[in-house]
Backbone bond lengths (Angstrom), bond angles and torsions (degrees), N, CA, C in turn:
res aa  C-N    CA-C-N  psi(-1)  N-CA   C-N-CA  omega(-1)  CA-C   N-CA-C  phi
1 P - - - 1.457 - - 1.500 113.03 -
2 V 1.294 116.62 149.32 1.459 123.82 177.49 1.523 106.79 -119.40
3 V 1.340 116.52 142.06 1.480 120.90 176.20 1.516 107.45 -108.87
4 L 1.329 114.56 126.74 1.450 122.44 174.09 1.517 106.75 -107.30
5 G 1.325 117.61 127.67 1.432 119.22 -178.24 1.518 113.18 -144.70
6 R 1.307 115.47 161.33 1.448 121.54 177.10 1.518 107.89 -145.64
7 D 1.342 116.51 128.14 1.467 120.27 -177.26 1.495 112.71 -73.02
8 H 1.335 119.23 -34.77 1.447 120.75 170.02 1.537 107.22 -152.84
9 H 1.292 115.84 144.26 1.444 120.86 -175.22 1.509 111.00 -70.68
10 D 1.321 115.55 149.23 1.453 118.95 -179.69 1.538 111.51 -80.98
11 V 1.327 117.64 -27.71 1.451 120.75 -178.40 1.543 108.49 -119.28
12 S 1.306 116.49 119.27 1.464 125.73 172.88 1.534 115.10 62.77
13 G 1.316 118.68 12.44 1.459 118.46 177.40 1.502 113.47 -103.49
14 T 1.315 117.01 7.81 1.450 121.55 -178.44 1.512 110.82 -125.61
15 D 1.319 116.42 128.63 1.447 122.91 174.98 1.538 107.55 -111.70
16 S 1.302 118.01 102.74 1.459 122.00 -175.65 1.533 109.30 -137.75
17 P 1.357 116.11 106.31 1.456 118.65 -178.41 1.523 112.64 -70.44
18 Y 1.354 118.23 -6.39 1.439 120.82 178.74 1.529 113.67 -106.01
19 R 1.333 115.85 -1.87 1.471 118.39 -178.59 1.530 110.33 -146.13
20 E 1.335 118.42 -91.61 1.485 121.30 -172.67 1.508 114.60 -59.10
21 T 1.301 118.47 -43.07 1.474 120.95 -175.29 1.535 111.59 -106.74
22 S 1.317 116.51 23.39 1.474 120.06 -175.46 1.524 114.31 -65.50
23 N 1.318 118.51 -24.30 1.448 121.48 -177.40 1.529 114.83 -99.50
24 I 1.347 115.57 18.70 1.443 120.16 175.85 1.525 107.45 -96.18
25 Y 1.325 117.47 119.25 1.445 120.84 -169.78 1.520 114.33 -108.32
26 D 1.329 119.25 7.61 1.474 121.10 -179.65 1.518 112.31 -89.57
27 G 1.294 119.30 7.39 1.453 121.93 179.74 1.528 113.79 96.76
28 S 1.342 117.35 -18.79 1.457 120.20 -176.60 1.509 112.67 -72.36
29 K 1.308 118.92 -12.64 1.480 118.86 176.38 1.517 112.09 -65.25
30 F 1.315 118.21 -14.22 1.457 122.21 -179.49 1.517 112.28 -99.20
31 T 1.334 117.31 11.69 1.467 121.56 178.17 1.522 108.79 -119.33
32 A 1.290 116.12 169.70 1.476 121.03 -179.41 1.530 110.45 -107.50
33 D 1.332 116.04 35.25 1.485 118.71 -174.14 1.513 112.73 -66.97
34 M 1.324 119.29 -40.08 1.470 119.45 -178.68 1.506 111.71 -68.14
35 A 1.314 117.69 -42.97 1.476 120.92 178.52 1.527 111.87 -63.49
36 I 1.352 115.99 -41.10 1.457 120.39 179.23 1.513 110.49 -66.71
37 H 1.314 118.65 -44.89 1.457 121.08 178.10 1.532 111.10 -59.32
38 N 1.323 117.08 -40.93 1.453 121.19 178.52 1.519 111.52 -60.54
39 V 1.335 116.60 -47.53 1.456 121.32 -177.07 1.529 110.77 -66.83
40 I 1.293 117.50 -41.48 1.476 119.84 177.24 1.525 110.57 -62.24
41 G 1.318 116.49 -45.35 1.467 121.31 177.10 1.487 112.34 -59.46
42 D 1.352 116.87 -43.76 1.444 120.82 -179.89 1.532 111.87 -62.49
43 S 1.312 116.35 -37.57 1.462 119.65 179.20 1.524 110.80 -64.52
44 F 1.333 117.45 -37.32 1.453 120.25 178.02 1.526 113.31 -76.69
45 R 1.331 116.62 -27.78 1.477 120.33 179.06 1.513 112.04 -79.02
46 G 1.308 119.22 -15.67 1.456 119.26 173.99 1.517 116.37 120.97
47 A 1.315 119.11 13.53 1.454 119.47 177.19 1.525 110.51 -60.07
48 T 1.331 116.10 142.85 1.466 119.60 177.92 1.531 110.65 -69.66
49 W 1.324 117.00 -39.63 1.443 121.40 172.96 1.506 109.95 -145.82
50 V 1.311 116.29 156.29 1.467 123.06 176.16 1.497 108.80 -131.77
51 S 1.347 116.03 157.68 1.456 119.19 179.44 1.527 110.49 -145.57
52 I 1.307 114.51 149.67 1.472 123.58 169.43 1.517 104.92 -115.07
53 H 1.302 117.51 126.50 1.464 120.89 -179.35 1.501 109.59 -145.78
54 N 1.332 115.94 167.66 1.449 117.83 179.79 1.524 110.23 -130.63
55 G 1.312 115.15 166.43 1.455 121.15 -172.65 1.516 108.46 117.25
56 G 1.310 117.04 -116.76 1.454 121.20 171.45 1.495 116.02 73.45
57 G 1.310 120.13 35.05 1.470 121.71 172.22 1.511 114.26 100.43
58 V 1.340 118.75 -18.84 1.463 118.53 179.22 1.500 112.65 -113.36
59 G 1.328 117.46 0.99 1.433 120.89 174.36 1.502 114.52 110.28
60 W 1.339 116.34 150.75 1.470 121.98 179.06 1.523 110.41 -60.05
61 G 1.319 115.13 135.79 1.449 120.30 179.20 1.511 114.94 83.24
62 E 1.322 116.63 -2.44 1.459 120.78 -177.41 1.525 114.24 -107.33
63 V 1.314 118.85 -3.83 1.451 122.43 -176.71 1.526 109.65 -160.29
64 M 1.333 115.35 147.28 1.473 121.48 172.69 1.524 107.82 -119.97
65 N 1.320 116.19 136.62 1.468 121.29 -178.97 1.519 109.91 -127.14
66 G 1.336 114.27 149.04 1.458 121.32 170.93 1.516 109.02 -106.85
67 G 1.315 117.35 135.19 1.466 121.43 178.38 1.510 111.24 -131.95
68 F 1.357 115.93 168.91 1.425 120.17 -179.04 1.525 110.77 -149.00
69 G 1.322 115.40 165.32 1.443 122.36 171.07 1.490 108.86 -144.31
70 M 1.336 115.39 150.95 1.463 120.92 178.65 1.533 109.21 -137.51
71 V 1.334 114.05 134.20 1.466 119.54 173.15 1.538 106.58 -94.76
72 L 1.322 116.40 119.96 1.448 122.04 177.85 1.515 109.02 -107.15
73 D 1.341 115.78 107.59 1.443 120.00 -172.61 1.539 113.62 -112.43
74 G 1.331 117.20 11.20 1.447 120.02 177.71 1.521 115.57 86.73
75 T 1.338 116.56 -0.60 1.456 118.78 -179.56 1.540 110.46 -82.41
76 P 1.317 117.00 158.46 1.484 119.63 175.07 1.533 112.38 -59.55
77 E 1.333 116.80 -33.44 1.470 120.20 179.36 1.529 110.51 -65.78
78 A 1.318 116.96 -42.54 1.491 120.50 178.64 1.531 109.06 -65.05
79 E 1.298 118.34 -39.33 1.465 120.31 178.16 1.547 111.81 -63.07
80 A 1.320 117.29 -42.06 1.454 121.25 179.32 1.539 109.65 -65.26
81 K 1.321 117.62 -41.23 1.460 120.63 178.85 1.520 111.25 -65.29
82 L 1.329 116.75 -39.78 1.459 121.61 178.20 1.527 110.03 -61.32
83 K 1.320 117.04 -46.71 1.464 120.52 178.09 1.510 112.05 -59.86
84 N 1.346 117.50 -39.49 1.464 121.43 177.74 1.532 110.92 -65.05
85 M 1.311 117.08 -38.65 1.469 120.71 -178.59 1.533 111.78 -73.12
86 L 1.318 117.84 -41.34 1.459 119.46 -172.79 1.500 114.79 -91.48
87 F 1.310 117.21 -25.25 1.485 119.14 -176.36 1.497 111.52 -117.57
């Protein structure tokens, strides 16, 4: 088996009022809604595990990230989950 993982998503999986979401002015830059939506979606698409964590280059307490991991074991089920996650 191979494990594919990402500590935080490159697109919409990071809520950082000091970097990625700094130009959002409706107040949502101070919430973790994008990271939470990403993790919930990943769990439904078939990720083996999901995580919510903070840090990510701008410091503890300054950013929330969504991450995932997938175990790819060569089964048709793993292939279907991988397609759901990547496409």
